[in-house]
N, C-alpha and C positions, 0 to 999 in steps of 0.2 A: 463589525463583520469579521469573520474568521480569516486568518491568512494560511489556513491549512492547504497543503498541496494535495491535489487529487489527480489520479491517473484513470482515465476512462478508456475501456477497451470494448470494441464493438464486433459482434458476430452476426451477420445477416443470415437469416434462414436457419438458425441453429435449432435443432430439435431438442426438446427438454431432456431426453435421455442422454444426450451428449454433454450436458452441463457438468457432470462429475469430472470428466476428463479435462475440461477446460479449467475448472477450479484447481484440480491437482497440478496441472501444468504451471499455472500462475504461482501457486504456493511453493512449488518445488524450485523455482528460480531464486528465491530469497537466499537460500544457503550458498548459492554460487556468487552472490553479489553483496556480501556483508551482513547477511541475515542469519536467522536461526534455522536449523534443519527441521525443527518440529513446531507444530501448532500449539499455541498456548491455550486457546479457548475457542469455542464455537457456539453460536446462538442462531436459532431459527425463528424468524419474526413473521407474523401475519403482515401482509403487504401494507396495511394502514400504519404500521409502526407504533400506533398508540396502544395496541393490545399487548397482553403479556406474551412472552416468548412461548412457543409450543415445545421447544427443546433448547436446553442450555447445558453446557458442560465445560468446566474449567479443568484442563489437564495439568497445567503448571508449567514452570520454566525448565529449560534444560532437558535433561534426560526424562523428566516426568511428562514432557510434552508428547503429543501424538504425531506419528508420521502423517504427512499431508494426505496420503491416500486413505488412511484409516479414519482421520477426522472427517474427510469428505464422505466416506461410506457411511459412517454413523449418523451424520447430520442429514444426509439425503436419503435415509432409509425410507422415509415417507415423502418421496419427491412429489411436490405439488406446485402448480403454476402460480398459486396465490401466496406463496411463501418467499421470503428473502433469506438468503443464507449468508451469515457473517462469520468470518474467521479472523482471529487475532494471532499474529506471528511477530516475533522480534526482528528488528532491523537496526543495525548499529551505524552511527555516524559520529564524527568528531564534534564535540561540543565544548565550549569553554566554561569552566567552573570558576565562579568569582566569589564564592562565599568565604574562602580562606584568605590568608594574608597575601598570598601571591596567586594571581589567576593561573590556572593550568588547564591544559587540554586533556579531555578524557574521551574514551570511546566506549559508550554504553548502549545496550539495546533499548529501543523504545518499541512499544506495540503499534503495529500497523494493522489496519482493518481492510480485509478483502471481502467485498460484498457483491453477491449477485442481486440485481435489482428486482427480479421477479418477472415472469412472463406477462402477467396481466397488466402491470404498470407499463412495460415497454410497448405492449400492443396499444395501450391507451395513448401513448405518446407518439405512436406511429414510427417507432425507431426499431433498429435491430436489437436483439438481446444484448445486454451490456453487463460487464463486470467492472466494478469501481474499486480502486485502491486508494484509501485515505492514508496518505503517507505521514507527514509530520508538518508542524508549523514551518513556513518558509524560513523564518529567522533561524530555526534550528539547523537548516541545511546551509544557509548562506552566512549566518552570523552577521547580518547587516547592522550597521551602526557601531561596529567595533573596529577600531584601527588595528590593522593586522601587521605583525612583524613577519619575518621570513617563515617561522614555524607555523604561525596561524594561517598564513597564505597557503602553505603547502597542505594543511588540513582542510581548508575550505575547498581548494582545488580537488582534493580527493573526494570530498562530499559531493561536489557537483558531478564529477565524472562517474561516481558510483550511482548517482541518481539517473544519469543519462543511460548508463549501461544497463541498469535494471529495467528501465522503461522499454528499451529496445529488446531485451531478452524475454520479458514476459509476453510482449507482442508476438515475437517469433515462435516461442515455445507453445503458446496457446492457439496459434493460428488466427489471431485477430486480424481483421481487414483494415482497421484504423485504430489510432490511439490519440489521446489528447491529454496533455499535462496542463492543469489549470488550477486557479484558486478563485474564491469568491470575490477577491479584490478586483478582478477583471483586468489586471495588467498583463502585458505580454511577458509571459514567463521565459520564453526563449531569449528575449532581449535582456531580462534581469539576470538570468543564469550566465549568459555570455558576458555581460558587463561585470558581474562579480568575479567570474573566472578570469577575465582580462585584468581586473584590478588586483587580483591575487598574484599576478605574475610580474 
């Protein structure tokens, strides 16, 4: 079972034509909280996910990437309730590199997926329209299982705070009525985050 962290955002009674503004707001917050200002790639999927994408474009990293508003505009040109829209954007965290002679901490961008789940699916589940952010493996955020020195503790604390600040920021900027940070492991992430943050101090 995956230990990927997910952030789910809910928008009750959201009209389909308002979706571009919500997606742009979520993507725009990454640059303010350790992420890239530009979108790396976008894919439009039929809601069954087993079919081929109806649209896909890889812009690239850095300056080659697309401004969030442009990426949203291009991908949602044919806005349809039976499509799911997936965006990839870079987000940087401190991670320990152990391949060399001496372990060292590095801050490198990893791709995060921001996905609208599609109107047909959310109606079928009798839920408000949702946007899901597939963040990173939990171990990449917390570096669990590694004994931390003062430098490592400081980096893990920064990771946790950055995660907390990002989740609050995207909720506020996009006008979500609720948010949930979760993983498929089914554990209390709030307790794990607080415990790791406490252990790092």
